[in-house]
N, C-alpha and C positions, 0 to 999 in steps of 0.2 A: 675764420682763422684756424689754421690747422694746429695739431697739437705738438708740444716740443717732445721729441723722442730722446733727445740728448740735451742735458743741461748741466753746464759747469758754472758753480757759484764760488767765486774768490778762491779758485784753485792755486794752491802753492805746490811746486815741485823744485826740490833743491838736490844737486848733486855735490856733497861736500859743501863748500863755501858758496859754490856757484848757483844762483837762482835760475831755473830755466823756465818755470812758469811763474809769473809774478801777479798773485791775486786775479787769476783768469777768469772773466766771465764769458761764457760762450754758449750759444743755443743753436740746436739744428731742429728744424720742424720735420715731422714724419714726411717721408717720401721726398725730402728735399736732397739735392745733389750739390754738397758744398766741396770746394777746392781749397786747400791751405797751400799758400806759396809764402816763400821767404828764404832769408839766408840760411846757411849752415848754423847750427846752434840756436835757432830762434824759438825752438821748442815744439815744431810742427810734429815731427814723428813721436815725440813724447806724448804728445795728446792722445795719438792712437795707441800708444802701448800702454798707456794708463787706462784708456777703455777697455783694452783687452785683458787688463790686470796683470800684464807683464811688469808694470812698474807700479809702485805704491805711490800715495801722495801725501804731503806733509801737512797740508791743511786745506779747509775748503769742503765742499760737498759736490758730488756728482750724482745726477739721477739719469738712468736709463729706463725708457719706457715707464716713467713715472715711479720708479723705485730707485732708492739710493743704491749706489754700486758698491763704493766701499764701505758702507755703514749699514747697520740692521735696526729697524725700530725696536726698542726696548723700554718699558715703562715710560712711555710718552716721550723719550728722547732718542738720540742716535748713539750707537755704540760701535766700534769698529767690527766689521763683518767677519764672520767665520768662513771656514773654507766651503761649507755647504752652500751658503748664500753666494758667494762667488762662483762657484760651479754653475748654480742656477742662472746668474746674471750673465755669465759666458755665453750661453746658448742664444742669446738676443743677437749676437755678433759674430761674423767671419772676417777673418783678416787676410789679406794676400801681401807677402812681405818683399823686400827687394831681392833677396836671395829665396831661392823658391821653396826651400825647406821641406822638399819631398823626401820621403824614406827610400834610400837608394835600393834596398834590400827588397823592397815590394814594387809588384808591377803597378801600372797605372791604376787599374781598377782597384787593386787593393788600396792604394794611397787613398782613394776617395771613399772607400766603403768602410775602412777600418773605424773611423769616428762615429759614424751613423749607428753601426754595429755595437760598438763597445760604450758610446756615450748616450745616445738614444734608444737604444735597445731594439733596433730593427733587426727583422730577420735577414739572412744572407740573402734571400731572393729579392726582398723588399730594397736592400741596400744596393744590390746589383742594378736593379731597375732604375733606381734613382741615379747611379753612377752612369749608366747608359744615357739618360735623359740629358744630364748635363755635359757628357762628353759630346754628345751631339750638338748641344748649345754653343760649345767652344770650338766646334770643328775638329773633334779628335776621336771620333767614334770608332775608327779604325786602328787606334793605337792602344787599345785597352790592355792587350797582353804584353806590351813592351815594358822595359824597364827605363826609369828616368834617364839613365846615361845613354839610351839608345835614341833620345830626343833631342833636338835643337833648344836653347834657351828659351825661344819664344813659345815653343810647344810646352816645355816644364812649366813656364809661368801660367798657360792656359790650363793646364791640369792642375795647378795650385788653385786658380779661380774656381774650377769645377769642384774641387776639394772642399773649398770655403762654403760655396753654394749648397753642396750636399746636406749640410746642416740646417738647411732652411732657415738661414738667419734673417732677421728684420732689417739689420744694419750691416752694409759691407764697408769695411775699412781697407784702403789701398794705400800702403806706405812705399811711395816711388816705385811702382809695379814696373818700370822699364828701365830704371837706371842702371840694371846690371846687364842689360841686353845690348847686343851689337845693334848698330844704327838700323839696319835693314830688316831686323825683327821686331822693332818697336812697334810699327803700324799694326801687325796681327794682333798683338796684345790691346792695343787700343782699341781696335775694331771690335773686340770682344766685350770690353767694358762700355762702349758706346751702345752695342746691341742690348746689353744688360740694362743699361739706363732707359732705353726706349722701350723695351719689352716687359720689364719687371717693376712692380711699384717697390722698390727697395729704397731706403734711405742710404745714400752713399757718402762717404767721407773720403776725399782723396789728396793725399799729398804728392804732388809732382812738379817737375821742371817744365813739362810740356805744355809752354804757355797756349800755344794755338788749340791743342786738345782741351785745356781748362776753359777756353773761351767757348767752345763747342758744347761742352757736355754740363758746365754748371749752372745751377740757378743762382749761386752767388760764390763770390771768390773773397777769401780773407788773407790779407798781407799780414804775417806774424813778424814781429822783431823784438828781440829781447824778451821773450816770454808774455808779450802782449799783442793785442790786435791793434795794428796801427790804422788800418782801413780795411773796410768791407763793403761789398755791394754788388750790383749785378757785374759780370764779366766785362761787358762792354766799358763800363765805367772804370772799374780798377785797373783793367789790363790796357785800356786804350787813352783813358784821360783820368788818370789817378789825381786825387785832389792833394794828397799828403807828399811834401817834398821828399820824405824817406821812401816811399813807395815809387815815385818817379826815378829817383837815384839808383834803386834797386833795380827797377826793370829796364834801365837805361844801361847800366853795367851788365845786366844779365842778358839783354838782346844784342848789346853791341860790345862783347868782350874785347879786351886790347889784343 
């Protein structure tokens, strides 16, 4: 049995009066590729944002790589985490957003080297070597001196993937990485994620509407609705023969929109 690298225990997240995550229990094993699907507002992206410490939690405990994420151990109990602890925990994870979030005033190379130099303390030459390695992986080694505005959306998203990888995280989080792309550019980004999943022993948590891709890449698919997991299992079962009526209804509406 592999070890849990992400563990949410009774996690609650509210925005005002609206409960986004409702006492959520959720576990991801080391090296597992898990896709989260579900309607808008079901809490899918919120899970990723909480793991990346971009959103706080209202209740419950989250463990990443065996350590509490939003808490620290103190006097035998858990207390809210300080900034130093959160900073340390963030190094476990890299995140790729819907909007590429690249720095427009920096070249592609500098977008990738900035955090390894500033956060990890790498020398410029080490960071440049690392940038080159990951630009080759995403097929953009010849674009290092361009600025984001000179690239297509698909290329920008591939740079964003290289930037996240350059921090050498153990966990990669993908928040609808193709939803801001023109349809003809989606394939190039999915191909890079597919290659990553095959060639690197990363844990991957992916929120996507690309059901065919989810079927190919995932060890497990989780269907979220109203802040809870309604159904989870192997992709063939959840996406092709779902057991729960709510999952069936969602997939039917999703695959056959009016």
